[in-house]
TORPA-4810 file (N, C-alpha, C, O; in nm, 3 decimals):
<nodes>
NODE_1_24.076_24.352_14.903_23.980_24.458_14.933_23.940_24.449_15.080_23.911_24.340_15.130_X
NODE_2_23.938_24.564_15.150_23.902_24.566_15.292_23.755_24.532_15.310_23.668_24.585_15.241_X
NODE_3_23.729_24.443_15.404_23.591_24.404_15.431_23.517_24.517_15.499_23.567_24.575_15.595_X
NODE_4_23.398_24.549_15.451_23.319_24.657_15.507_23.268_24.620_15.646_23.214_24.511_15.667_X
NODE_5_23.287_24.712_15.740_23.241_24.689_15.876_23.090_24.702_15.883_23.031_24.796_15.830_X
NODE_6_23.027_24.605_15.948_22.882_24.605_15.959_22.840_24.693_16.076_22.891_24.679_16.187_X
NODE_7_22.747_24.784_16.051_22.695_24.872_16.156_22.578_24.801_16.225_22.466_24.801_16.175_X
NODE_8_22.608_24.740_16.339_22.505_24.667_16.412_22.410_24.763_16.482_22.449_24.875_16.515_X
NODE_9_22.286_24.721_16.505_22.192_24.806_16.579_22.242_24.834_16.719_22.320_24.757_16.775_X
NODE_10_22.198_24.945_16.775_22.226_24.976_16.914_22.110_24.930_17.002_21.994_24.936_16.960_X
NODE_11_22.141_24.886_17.120_22.039_24.843_17.215_22.004_24.960_17.306_22.092_25.025_17.362_X
NODE_12_21.873_24.987_17.318_21.826_25.096_17.403_21.736_25.039_17.512_21.634_24.977_17.483_X
NODE_13_21.774_25.059_17.637_21.698_25.009_17.751_21.623_25.123_17.817_21.683_25.221_17.861_X
NODE_14_21.491_25.111_17.823_21.407_25.217_17.878_21.360_25.179_18.018_21.293_25.077_18.037_X
NODE_15_21.394_25.261_18.116_21.347_25.245_18.255_21.375_25.106_18.312_21.291_25.048_18.380_X
NODE_16_21.495_25.054_18.285_21.533_24.924_18.341_21.529_24.931_18.494_21.569_25.031_18.554_X
NODE_17_21.478_24.824_18.556_21.451_24.827_18.699_21.559_24.762_18.785_21.580_24.804_18.899_X
NODE_18_21.628_24.660_18.733_21.723_24.585_18.814_21.866_24.602_18.761_21.890_24.580_18.642_X
NODE_19_21.960_24.640_18.847_22.100_24.656_18.802_22.161_24.525_18.754_22.246_24.525_18.665_X
NODE_20_22.118_24.413_18.812_22.171_24.283_18.767_22.138_24.256_18.621_22.217_24.197_18.548_X
NODE_21_22.020_24.300_18.579_21.981_24.280_18.440_22.069_24.360_18.345_22.100_24.314_18.235_X
NODE_22_22.109_24.480_18.386_22.198_24.559_18.302_22.331_24.488_18.284_22.385_24.485_18.173_X
NODE_23_22.384_24.432_18.391_22.509_24.356_18.380_22.496_24.236_18.289_22.583_24.209_18.207_X
NODE_24_22.384_24.164_18.303_22.361_24.045_18.220_22.343_24.083_18.073_22.386_24.010_17.984_X
NODE_25_22.279_24.197_18.048_22.259_24.242_17.911_22.393_24.276_17.845_22.417_24.240_17.730_X
NODE_26_22.480_24.345_17.918_22.613_24.377_17.865_22.687_24.249_17.828_22.754_24.242_17.725_X
NODE_27_22.674_24.148_17.911_22.742_24.021_17.887_22.693_23.954_17.758_22.773_23.914_17.674_X
NODE_28_22.560_23.943_17.742_22.508_23.874_17.623_22.531_23.956_17.497_22.548_23.900_17.389_X
NODE_29_22.531_24.087_17.510_22.561_24.170_17.393_22.700_24.139_17.340_22.719_24.119_17.220_X
NODE_30_22.797_24.137_17.429_22.934_24.111_17.387_22.951_23.969_17.335_23.035_23.943_17.248_X
NODE_31_22.871_23.876_17.387_22.871_23.739_17.335_22.847_23.737_17.183_22.903_23.655_17.111_X
NODE_32_22.763_23.830_17.136_22.724_23.831_16.995_22.770_23.956_16.921_22.711_23.996_16.821_X
NODE_33_22.879_24.019_16.974_22.950_24.129_16.906_22.875_24.261_16.904_22.912_24.351_16.828_X
NODE_34_22.771_24.275_16.986_22.704_24.403_17.000_22.775_24.481_17.110_22.801_24.427_17.218_X
NODE_35_22.806_24.609_17.084_22.884_24.685_17.181_22.823_24.819_17.220_22.870_24.882_17.315_X
NODE_36_22.720_24.863_17.150_22.665_24.996_17.178_22.533_24.985_17.254_22.435_24.927_17.207_X
NODE_37_22.535_25.044_17.374_22.421_25.033_17.465_22.382_25.171_17.517_22.467_25.252_17.553_X
NODE_38_22.250_25.196_17.518_22.198_25.321_17.573_22.098_25.289_17.684_22.025_25.190_17.677_X
NODE_39_22.095_25.375_17.785_21.996_25.360_17.892_21.915_25.488_17.902_21.965_25.599_17.881_X
NODE_40_21.786_25.470_17.936_21.696_25.583_17.958_21.638_25.573_18.099_21.555_25.486_18.125_X
NODE_41_21.682_25.659_18.186_21.629_25.670_18.323_21.609_25.535_18.392_21.497_25.501_18.428_X
NODE_42_21.716_25.457_18.411_21.702_25.333_18.487_21.666_25.363_18.633_21.684_25.476_18.679_X
NODE_43_21.617_25.263_18.705_21.575_25.282_18.844_21.692_25.275_18.941_21.670_25.264_19.062_X
NODE_44_21.814_25.280_18.891_21.933_25.266_18.975_22.045_25.348_18.913_22.037_25.388_18.797_X
NODE_45_22.148_25.372_18.991_22.264_25.445_18.941_22.353_25.352_18.860_22.366_25.234_18.894_X
NODE_46_22.413_25.403_18.754_22.497_25.320_18.668_22.627_25.276_18.734_22.701_25.196_18.679_X
NODE_47_22.655_25.329_18.853_22.772_25.284_18.929_22.734_25.177_19.031_22.816_25.138_19.114_X
NODE_48_22.611_25.129_19.025_22.564_25.028_19.121_22.659_24.908_19.124_22.699_24.858_19.019_X
NODE_49_22.693_24.864_19.244_22.792_24.758_19.261_22.748_24.622_19.209_22.830_24.531_19.197_X
NODE_50_22.619_24.606_19.179_22.569_24.477_19.132_22.587_24.457_18.981_22.570_24.346_18.932_X
NODE_51_22.621_24.563_18.909_22.627_24.554_18.762_22.750_24.480_18.712_22.737_24.383_18.637_X
NODE_52_22.868_24.523_18.753_22.993_24.470_18.699_23.009_24.319_18.721_23.046_24.249_18.627_X
NODE_53_22.984_24.266_18.842_23.002_24.121_18.861_22.918_24.037_18.766_22.965_23.934_18.716_X
NODE_54_22.794_24.080_18.740_22.706_24.003_18.652_22.748_24.016_18.506_22.719_23.929_18.424_X
NODE_55_22.817_24.125_18.472_22.859_24.146_18.333_22.968_24.049_18.291_22.996_24.033_18.172_X
NODE_56_23.031_23.984_18.388_23.130_23.878_18.361_23.239_23.920_18.262_23.277_23.843_18.173_X
NODE_57_23.290_24.042_18.278_23.400_24.086_18.193_23.361_24.179_18.081_23.449_24.230_18.010_X
NODE_58_23.233_24.202_18.062_23.189_24.292_17.954_23.190_24.437_18.002_23.095_24.512_17.979_X
NODE_59_23.298_24.474_18.070_23.304_24.607_18.132_23.315_24.720_18.030_23.272_24.832_18.058_X
NODE_60_23.370_24.691_17.912_23.383_24.800_17.814_23.247_24.849_17.766_23.231_24.965_17.729_X
NODE_61_23.149_24.759_17.765_23.014_24.801_17.728_22.955_24.889_17.838_22.892_24.991_17.809_X
NODE_62_22.975_24.849_17.964_22.925_24.928_18.076_22.991_25.065_18.078_22.923_25.166_18.100_X
NODE_63_23.121_25.070_18.055_23.195_25.198_18.059_23.149_25.293_17.950_23.152_25.415_17.968_X
NODE_64_23.106_25.238_17.836_23.072_25.322_17.721_22.921_25.343_17.703_22.877_25.387_17.597_X
NODE_65_22.843_25.311_17.806_22.699_25.333_17.798_22.669_25.481_17.774_22.730_25.569_17.835_X
NODE_66_22.575_25.507_17.684_22.524_25.642_17.666_22.396_25.654_17.749_22.298_25.585_17.723_X
NODE_67_22.398_25.742_17.847_22.285_25.756_17.940_22.201_25.879_17.905_22.254_25.987_17.879_X
NODE_68_22.069_25.860_17.906_21.976_25.968_17.874_21.869_25.977_17.982_21.836_25.879_18.047_X
NODE_69_21.816_26.097_17.999_21.713_26.119_18.101_21.572_26.100_18.046_21.479_26.075_18.123_X
NODE_70_21.556_26.112_17.914_21.423_26.093_17.855_21.434_26.019_17.723_21.540_26.018_17.660_X
NODE_71_21.325_25.957_17.682_21.324_25.868_17.566_21.352_25.943_17.436_21.433_25.897_17.355_X
NODE_72_21.287_26.057_17.415_21.304_26.129_17.289_21.450_26.171_17.267_21.499_26.167_17.155_X
NODE_73_21.517_26.211_17.373_21.658_26.249_17.359_21.744_26.130_17.318_21.843_26.145_17.247_X
NODE_74_21.705_26.011_17.363_21.786_25.892_17.337_21.776_25.841_17.194_21.860_25.762_17.152_X
NODE_75_21.675_25.884_17.119_21.650_25.825_16.987_21.674_25.922_16.871_21.654_25.885_16.756_X
NODE_76_21.716_26.046_16.900_21.718_26.150_16.797_21.806_26.118_16.677_21.774_26.161_16.566_X
NODE_77_21.915_26.045_16.695_22.007_26.021_16.583_21.982_25.889_16.511_22.060_25.852_16.423_X
NODE_78_21.875_25.818_16.547_21.842_25.695_16.476_21.756_25.726_16.353_21.680_25.823_16.352_X
NODE_79_21.769_25.642_16.251_21.680_25.649_16.135_21.563_25.554_16.149_21.452_25.584_16.105_X
NODE_80_21.587_25.440_16.212_21.483_25.338_16.227_21.483_25.287_16.370_21.589_25.258_16.427_X
NODE_81_21.364_25.277_16.427_21.349_25.220_16.561_21.264_25.094_16.555_21.161_25.089_16.488_X
NODE_82_21.310_24.992_16.627_21.237_24.866_16.635_21.204_24.841_16.782_21.294_24.825_16.864_X
NODE_83_21.076_24.839_16.813_21.033_24.816_16.950_21.004_24.669_16.975_20.943_24.602_16.891_X
NODE_84_21.048_24.619_17.088_21.022_24.479_17.122_20.899_24.472_17.211_20.885_24.550_17.305_X
NODE_85_20.810_24.379_17.180_20.686_24.365_17.258_20.632_24.224_17.246_20.651_24.159_17.144_X
NODE_86_20.565_24.178_17.349_20.498_24.048_17.346_20.348_24.064_17.368_20.276_23.965_17.384_X
NODE_87_20.302_24.191_17.368_20.161_24.217_17.395_20.090_24.267_17.270_20.151_24.328_17.182_X
NODE_88_19.960_24.241_17.264_19.876_24.296_17.157_19.853_24.443_17.189_19.815_24.477_17.301_X
NODE_89_19.875_24.530_17.093_19.869_24.674_17.114_19.748_24.737_17.046_19.702_24.691_16.941_X
NODE_90_19.698_24.845_17.109_19.593_24.923_17.044_19.651_24.995_16.923_19.583_25.014_16.822_X
NODE_91_19.779_25.036_16.934_19.848_25.098_16.822_19.902_24.989_16.731_19.982_24.905_16.774_X
NODE_92_19.860_24.990_16.607_19.902_24.887_16.513_20.033_24.930_16.445_20.041_25.038_16.388_X
NODE_93_20.133_24.844_16.453_20.262_24.871_16.391_20.298_24.757_16.296_20.250_24.644_16.309_X
NODE_94_20.383_24.790_16.201_20.435_24.686_16.112_20.525_24.593_16.192_20.615_24.639_16.263_X
NODE_95_20.502_24.464_16.180_20.590_24.368_16.246_20.707_24.335_16.155_20.692_24.328_16.033_X
NODE_96_20.822_24.317_16.214_20.941_24.285_16.137_20.999_24.153_16.184_20.999_24.123_16.303_X
NODE_97_21.047_24.074_16.089_21.113_23.948_16.121_21.264_23.969_16.117_21.312_24.066_16.058_X
NODE_98_21.336_23.878_16.178_21.482_23.891_16.179_21.539_23.891_16.038_21.634_23.963_16.009_X
NODE_99_21.482_23.811_15.950_21.531_23.804_15.812_21.511_23.937_15.740_21.590_23.974_15.653_X
NODE_100_21.404_24.010_15.775_21.379_24.141_15.714_21.473_24.247_15.774_21.516_24.339_15.705_X
NODE_101_21.502_24.233_15.901_21.590_24.327_15.969_21.730_24.326_15.908_21.797_24.429_15.904_X
NODE_102_21.773_24.210_15.862_21.908_24.197_15.806_21.923_24.283_15.682_22.030_24.338_15.657_X
NODE_103_21.817_24.294_15.606_21.821_24.382_15.488_21.852_24.525_15.530_21.934_24.593_15.467_X
NODE_104_21.787_24.571_15.637_21.809_24.707_15.686_21.951_24.726_15.737_22.009_24.834_15.723_X
NODE_105_22.007_24.621_15.797_22.141_24.630_15.856_22.249_24.625_15.748_22.345_24.702_15.752_X
NODE_106_22.234_24.536_15.653_22.341_24.510_15.556_22.331_24.593_15.429_22.433_24.622_15.367_X
NODE_107_22.212_24.631_15.389_22.195_24.689_15.257_22.150_24.836_15.257_22.119_24.891_15.151_X
NODE_108_22.147_24.898_15.373_22.115_25.041_15.379_22.214_25.110_15.473_22.292_25.044_15.542_X
NODE_109_22.209_25.241_15.473_22.296_25.318_15.563_22.220_25.367_15.686_22.269_25.454_15.758_X
NODE_110_22.103_25.313_15.708_22.021_25.358_15.819_22.076_25.312_15.953_22.126_25.200_15.967_X
NODE_111_22.067_25.400_16.052_22.112_25.368_16.187_21.993_25.314_16.265_21.890_25.380_16.280_X
NODE_112_22.008_25.190_16.316_21.897_25.121_16.382_21.912_25.121_16.533_22.022_25.108_16.586_X
NODE_113_21.800_25.135_16.601_21.795_25.117_16.746_21.689_25.013_16.778_21.580_25.016_16.723_X
NODE_114_21.722_24.921_16.869_21.626_24.820_16.914_21.591_24.853_17.059_21.679_24.858_17.145_X
NODE_115_21.463_24.875_17.086_21.418_24.930_17.213_21.358_24.819_17.301_21.276_24.740_17.256_X
NODE_116_21.403_24.816_17.426_21.350_24.722_17.525_21.295_24.801_17.642_21.361_24.892_17.693_X
NODE_117_21.173_24.768_17.685_21.108_24.840_17.794_21.143_24.784_17.931_21.221_24.689_17.941_X
NODE_118_21.084_24.842_18.036_21.111_24.795_18.172_21.061_24.653_18.196_20.968_24.607_18.129_X
NODE_119_21.122_24.586_18.290_21.093_24.445_18.316_20.945_24.419_18.347_20.888_24.320_18.300_X
NODE_120_20.885_24.506_18.426_20.750_24.481_18.474_20.644_24.500_18.368_20.551_24.419_18.357_X
NODE_121_20.657_24.606_18.288_20.546_24.642_18.198_20.581_24.647_18.050_20.491_24.647_17.966_X
NODE_122_20.710_24.649_18.016_20.749_24.663_17.876_20.728_24.805_17.826_20.699_24.896_17.904_X
NODE_123_20.743_24.825_17.696_20.727_24.957_17.636_20.581_25.002_17.641_20.490_24.920_17.625_X
NODE_124_20.558_25.132_17.664_20.421_25.181_17.659_20.391_25.238_17.520_20.478_25.240_17.433_X
NODE_125_20.268_25.284_17.503_20.226_25.330_17.370_20.300_25.455_17.323_20.315_25.476_17.202_X
NODE_126_20.348_25.537_17.416_20.429_25.652_17.377_20.558_25.607_17.308_20.598_25.664_17.207_X
NODE_127_20.622_25.505_17.364_20.743_25.451_17.303_20.712_25.386_17.168_20.780_25.410_17.068_X
NODE_128_20.608_25.303_17.167_20.572_25.230_17.045_20.534_25.325_16.932_20.563_25.297_16.816_X
NODE_129_20.471_25.438_16.966_20.428_25.532_16.861_20.546_25.591_16.785_20.529_25.637_16.672_X
NODE_130_20.664_25.592_16.845_20.784_25.646_16.779_20.862_25.539_16.703_20.959_25.570_16.635_X
NODE_131_20.819_25.414_16.714_20.891_25.305_16.647_20.838_25.284_16.506_20.721_25.309_16.477_X
NODE_132_20.926_25.238_16.419_20.887_25.207_16.281_20.833_25.066_16.269_20.746_25.039_16.186_X
NODE_133_20.884_24.977_16.353_20.843_24.837_16.352_20.835_24.785_16.495_20.891_24.844_16.588_X
NODE_134_20.764_24.674_16.510_20.770_24.600_16.636_20.825_24.460_16.607_20.800_24.403_16.501_X
NODE_135_20.900_24.409_16.703_20.961_24.276_16.691_20.908_24.189_16.803_20.913_24.227_16.921_X
NODE_136_20.856_24.074_16.767_20.800_23.982_16.866_20.880_23.852_16.865_20.904_23.793_16.760_X
NODE_137_20.922_23.808_16.983_20.993_23.681_16.996_20.890_23.571_17.016_20.812_23.575_17.111_X
NODE_138_20.890_23.473_16.929_20.795_23.363_16.943_20.827_23.281_17.067_20.939_23.234_17.085_X
NODE_139_20.727_23.265_17.153_20.746_23.189_17.276_20.614_23.122_17.314_20.514_23.134_17.243_X
NODE_140_20.614_23.053_17.425_20.496_22.982_17.474_20.383_23.082_17.497_20.396_23.168_17.583_X
NODE_141_20.271_23.073_17.423_20.162_23.170_17.437_20.107_23.180_17.579_20.060_23.285_17.622_X
NODE_142_20.114_23.069_17.652_20.060_23.070_17.788_20.164_23.113_17.892_20.131_23.128_18.009_X
NODE_143_20.289_23.132_17.848_20.395_23.179_17.939_20.500_23.251_17.855_20.611_23.201_17.836_X
NODE_144_20.465_23.370_17.806_20.548_23.438_17.706_20.645_23.538_17.766_20.733_23.588_17.695_X
NODE_145_20.633_23.570_17.895_20.718_23.672_17.956_20.862_23.623_17.967_20.890_23.517_18.023_X
NODE_146_20.954_23.704_17.911_21.097_23.672_17.914_21.171_23.770_18.004_21.136_23.887_18.010_X
NODE_147_21.272_23.722_18.073_21.363_23.813_18.140_21.426_23.902_18.034_21.459_23.854_17.925_X
NODE_148_21.445_24.030_18.064_21.493_24.125_17.963_21.630_24.087_17.908_21.656_24.107_17.790_X
NODE_149_21.718_24.031_17.993_21.850_23.992_17.943_21.839_23.874_17.848_21.917_23.862_17.753_X
NODE_150_21.742_23.785_17.874_21.720_23.672_17.783_21.666_23.722_17.650_21.705_23.674_17.543_X
NODE_151_21.576_23.819_17.657_21.520_23.876_17.533_21.629_23.942_17.449_21.634_23.922_17.327_X
NODE_152_21.716_24.018_17.513_21.827_24.082_17.440_21.918_23.976_17.380_21.964_23.990_17.267_X
NODE_153_21.944_23.870_17.456_22.031_23.762_17.407_21.973_23.698_17.281_22.045_23.674_17.184_X
NODE_154_21.844_23.670_17.283_21.779_23.607_17.168_21.786_23.698_17.045_21.818_23.654_16.935_X
NODE_155_21.756_23.826_17.066_21.757_23.922_16.954_21.897_23.934_16.895_21.914_23.930_16.773_X
NODE_156_21.998_23.949_16.981_22.136_23.962_16.931_22.181_23.835_16.860_22.246_23.841_16.756_X
NODE_157_22.147_23.720_16.916_22.185_23.592_16.854_22.120_23.577_16.716_22.186_23.540_16.619_X
NODE_158_21.990_23.605_16.708_21.919_23.587_16.582_21.973_23.681_16.474_21.983_23.643_16.358_X
NODE_159_22.007_23.802_16.514_22.063_23.897_16.417_22.198_23.848_16.366_22.222_23.849_16.246_X
NODE_160_22.285_23.805_16.458_22.417_23.755_16.415_22.404_23.631_16.327_22.479_23.615_16.231_X
NODE_161_22.311_23.545_16.360_22.289_23.424_16.280_22.247_23.461_16.138_22.296_23.404_16.040_X
NODE_162_22.154_23.557_16.127_22.107_23.600_15.995_22.217_23.671_15.917_22.227_23.655_15.796_X
NODE_163_22.299_23.749_15.987_22.409_23.819_15.920_22.508_23.720_15.861_22.551_23.733_15.747_X
NODE_164_22.543_23.620_15.940_22.638_23.520_15.892_22.582_23.443_15.773_22.654_23.413_15.677_X
NODE_165_22.454_23.412_15.780_22.390_23.340_15.669_22.383_23.427_15.545_22.409_23.382_15.433_X
NODE_166_22.347_23.553_15.565_22.332_23.645_15.451_22.467_23.681_15.390_22.479_23.694_15.268_X
NODE_167_22.569_23.696_15.476_22.701_23.737_15.428_22.760_23.636_15.330_22.837_23.673_15.242_X
NODE_168_22.725_23.512_15.345_22.778_23.407_15.259_22.723_23.415_15.118_22.784_23.367_15.022_X
NODE_169_22.606_23.476_15.107_22.541_23.479_14.975_22.528_23.619_14.915_22.487_23.635_14.800_X
NODE_170_22.564_23.719_14.994_22.549_23.858_14.943_22.643_23.887_14.827_22.756_23.839_14.825_X
NODE_171_22.597_23.964_14.733_22.682_24.010_14.623_22.773_24.120_14.674_22.739_24.190_14.769_X
NODE_172_22.888_24.138_14.612_22.984_24.237_14.659_22.933_24.379_14.640_22.967_24.469_14.717_X
NODE_173_22.851_24.398_14.538_22.796_24.531_14.514_22.655_24.537_14.570_22.570_24.456_14.534_X
NODE_174_22.630_24.634_14.659_22.500_24.649_14.723_22.434_24.776_14.670_22.500_24.877_14.646_X
NODE_175_22.306_24.769_14.654_22.233_24.886_14.608_22.226_24.989_14.722_22.193_24.955_14.836_X
NODE_176_22.256_25.111_14.690_22.248_25.218_14.789_22.101_25.260_14.806_22.029_25.283_14.709_X
NODE_177_22.062_25.270_14.929_21.925_25.312_14.960_21.926_25.452_15.021_22.019_25.491_15.092_X
NODE_178_21.823_25.525_14.991_21.814_25.659_15.049_21.793_25.648_15.200_21.713_25.566_15.246_X
NODE_179_21.865_25.729_15.275_21.858_25.723_15.420_21.728_25.783_15.472_21.684_25.887_15.423_X
NODE_180_21.668_25.718_15.569_21.547_25.769_15.630_21.580_25.892_15.715_21.694_25.911_15.757_X
NODE_181_21.479_25.973_15.740_21.497_26.091_15.826_21.533_26.048_15.967_21.483_25.946_16.016_X
NODE_182_21.620_26.126_16.032_21.654_26.097_16.172_21.536_26.129_16.262_21.450_26.210_16.227_X
NODE_183_21.533_26.065_16.379_21.423_26.088_16.472_21.422_26.233_16.520_21.315_26.287_16.549_X
NODE_184_21.537_26.297_16.528_21.542_26.437_16.568_21.463_26.523_16.470_21.391_26.614_16.510_X
NODE_185_21.477_26.492_16.340_21.405_26.566_16.238_21.254_26.538_16.245_21.172_26.627_16.225_X
NODE_186_21.220_26.412_16.276_21.079_26.377_16.290_21.018_26.446_16.412_20.905_26.495_16.405_X
NODE_187_21.092_26.448_16.523_21.042_26.512_16.645_21.016_26.661_16.619_20.917_26.716_16.667_X
NODE_188_21.106_26.725_16.544_21.087_26.866_16.509_20.962_26.884_16.423_20.885_26.978_16.444_X
NODE_189_20.942_26.794_16.327_20.823_26.800_16.242_20.696_26.783_16.326_20.599_26.857_16.308_X
NODE_190_20.697_26.684_16.417_20.580_26.660_16.501_20.548_26.783_16.586_20.432_26.817_16.606_X
NODE_191_20.652_26.847_16.637_20.633_26.966_16.721_20.564_27.077_16.643_20.471_27.140_16.693_X
NODE_192_20.610_27.101_16.520_20.551_27.206_16.436_20.407_27.170_16.399_20.318_27.255_16.405_X
NODE_193_20.386_27.044_16.361_20.252_26.999_16.322_20.155_27.010_16.439_20.043_27.060_16.424_X
NODE_194_20.198_26.963_16.558_20.110_26.964_16.674_20.078_27.106_16.720_19.967_27.134_16.765_X
NODE_195_20.175_27.197_16.709_20.150_27.338_16.743_20.048_27.400_16.648_19.961_27.477_16.690_X
NODE_196_20.060_27.364_16.519_19.965_27.416_16.421_19.825_27.361_16.448_19.726_27.434_16.435_X
NODE_197_19.817_27.234_16.485_19.688_27.174_16.518_19.627_27.238_16.643_19.505_27.252_16.654_X
NODE_198_19.713_27.275_16.737_19.667_27.346_16.858_19.604_27.480_16.819_19.497_27.516_16.868_X
NODE_199_19.672_27.552_16.730_19.624_27.683_16.688_19.489_27.677_16.617_19.410_27.771_16.622_X
NODE_200_19.464_27.564_16.551_19.339_27.550_16.475_19.233_27.472_16.553_19.133_27.429_16.496_X
NODE_201_19.257_27.454_16.685_19.160_27.386_16.774_19.127_27.245_16.726_19.013_27.199_16.738_X
NODE_202_19.229_27.177_16.673_19.207_27.039_16.628_19.178_26.946_16.745_19.095_26.855_16.735_X
NODE_203_19.249_26.969_16.858_19.232_26.881_16.975_19.114_26.931_17.058_19.132_26.992_17.163_X
NODE_204_18.994_26.904_17.012_18.875_26.954_17.078_18.850_26.885_17.212_18.808_26.948_17.309_X
NODE_205_18.875_26.755_17.216_18.853_26.678_17.339_18.987_26.665_17.411_19.071_26.584_17.371_X
NODE_206_19.007_26.742_17.517_19.135_26.745_17.586_19.175_26.609_17.641_19.293_26.575_17.645_X
NODE_207_19.074_26.532_17.684_19.103_26.401_17.743_19.164_26.304_17.642_19.233_26.210_17.681_X
NODE_208_19.140_26.327_17.513_19.191_26.237_17.409_19.311_26.296_17.334_19.358_26.238_17.237_X
NODE_209_19.359_26.412_17.379_19.467_26.481_17.311_19.593_26.395_17.302_19.654_26.384_17.196_X
NODE_210_19.632_26.332_17.414_19.752_26.250_17.417_19.742_26.133_17.321_19.835_26.103_17.247_X
NODE_211_19.626_26.064_17.324_19.605_25.948_17.236_19.604_25.991_17.090_19.659_25.922_17.004_X
NODE_212_19.542_26.106_17.062_19.536_26.156_16.924_19.676_26.187_16.872_19.708_26.157_16.757_X
NODE_213_19.761_26.247_16.957_19.899_26.275_16.916_19.974_26.145_16.885_20.049_26.138_16.788_X
NODE_214_19.953_26.043_16.968_20.017_25.913_16.944_19.975_25.857_16.808_20.059_25.804_16.734_X
NODE_215_19.847_25.867_16.777_19.796_25.814_16.649_19.856_25.889_16.531_19.891_25.829_16.429_X
NODE_216_19.868_26.023_16.544_19.926_26.104_16.436_20.072_26.065_16.413_20.114_26.045_16.299_X
NODE_217_20.149_26.053_16.523_20.289_26.014_16.511_20.302_25.876_16.449_20.392_25.850_16.369_X
NODE_218_20.213_25.787_16.487_20.217_25.651_16.436_20.194_25.649_16.285_20.257_25.572_16.213_X
NODE_219_20.102_25.733_16.237_20.073_25.739_16.093_20.199_25.775_16.015_20.232_25.709_15.916_X
NODE_220_20.269_25.880_16.059_20.387_25.925_15.986_20.503_25.827_15.998_20.583_25.813_15.905_X
NODE_221_20.514_25.759_16.113_20.623_25.662_16.130_20.604_25.535_16.048_20.696_25.456_16.033_X
NODE_222_20.484_25.516_15.996_20.459_25.401_15.908_20.513_25.424_15.767_20.522_25.330_15.688_X
NODE_223_20.547_25.550_15.735_20.574_25.587_15.596_20.720_25.579_15.552_20.751_25.604_15.436_X
NODE_224_20.811_25.544_15.644_20.954_25.539_15.609_20.999_25.670_15.543_21.056_25.669_15.434_X
NODE_225_20.973_25.781_15.610_20.999_25.913_15.551_21.148_25.942_15.539_21.225_25.914_15.631_X
NODE_226_21.187_25.999_15.426_21.324_26.048_15.407_21.329_26.195_15.446_21.226_26.257_15.470_X
NODE_227_21.450_26.251_15.451_21.464_26.393_15.482_21.396_26.478_15.375_21.337_26.582_15.405_X
NODE_228_21.404_26.434_15.249_21.338_26.505_15.140_21.186_26.508_15.162_21.122_26.611_15.142_X
NODE_229_21.131_26.393_15.204_20.987_26.387_15.233_20.949_26.486_15.343_20.851_26.559_15.333_X
NODE_230_21.031_26.488_15.450_21.002_26.576_15.564_21.008_26.723_15.524_20.924_26.803_15.565_X
NODE_231_21.108_26.759_15.442_21.119_26.897_15.397_20.997_26.940_15.317_20.951_27.054_15.326_X
NODE_232_20.945_26.847_15.237_20.824_26.876_15.160_20.705_26.898_15.253_20.628_26.992_15.235_X
NODE_233_20.692_26.811_15.353_20.583_26.824_15.449_20.594_26.953_15.530_20.493_27.018_15.557_X
NODE_234_20.717_26.990_15.568_20.737_27.116_15.641_20.699_27.236_15.556_20.643_27.334_15.605_X
NODE_235_20.730_27.228_15.426_20.691_27.334_15.334_20.539_27.349_15.327_20.487_27.460_15.321_X
NODE_236_20.470_27.235_15.327_20.323_27.238_15.325_20.270_27.303_15.452_20.178_27.385_15.447_X
NODE_237_20.328_27.266_15.567_20.283_27.323_15.694_20.305_27.473_15.699_20.218_27.547_15.746_X
NODE_238_20.420_27.521_15.649_20.450_27.664_15.647_20.349_27.739_15.559_20.304_27.848_15.593_X
NODE_239_20.315_27.676_15.444_20.217_27.739_15.354_20.080_27.747_15.419_20.011_27.848_15.408_X
NODE_240_20.040_27.639_15.487_19.910_27.637_15.555_19.906_27.739_15.669_19.804_27.804_15.692_X
NODE_241_20.020_27.752_15.740_20.026_27.848_15.850_20.006_27.991_15.802_19.938_28.070_15.867_X
NODE_242_20.067_28.024_15.686_20.050_28.157_15.628_19.903_28.182_15.593_19.851_28.292_15.613_X
NODE_243_19.837_28.079_15.540_19.695_28.091_15.501_19.608_28.115_15.624_19.515_28.196_15.622_X
NODE_244_19.641_28.041_15.733_19.562_28.053_15.856_19.578_28.190_15.918_19.482_28.252_15.965_X
NODE_245_19.704_28.238_15.919_19.733_28.368_15.981_19.682_28.482_15.894_19.697_28.599_15.930_X
</nodes>
């Protein structure tokens, strides 16, 4: 029987600042069999001469990078997003461990993206609000800042380690899980919901409008919504819109 190919998560780099780090990330990804990389508006051109030498031969990853100009465009085809962070956030998200992530990788058909923010500041709350989980690497509390390529290396290594451990004990028959809604579908839902809230003057305090939108998106991203769930919610919104009009 042909062994089923494992769909590994894709790495998404948001606003990466140093070209050397992109090269180093490609290298460590290939070290642990990760090959799919996306970039969102890096601070340098992807043809920068500093990238290839640091990649140490991982040129196929560099050549096949999917480049995006904005974050929402980069995540539309994912079912689950995992944001990496070492900071305490005002937005509360479910934390995920590597052992829990393996369940999502091996036993569901969901497409996963692991998001890494810029070197200086990491992911902001707009990015985190679109994530389903946050992943924290345990490190020295008094010196927790990691170079982004080191962080990617640790994440890829831990995932491969868990996969190898799990693969030895997994049963041949896996339970099929319903696929979560794609981010594109969620973004469309948020757009319709937010427009309806605008029409009903929900955002009374303009200064807090952005934060309120983040909180609303965060609520729905906690629910592991399927496409069926979203269609039901869209039906409710359409019914409410008719009542309002």
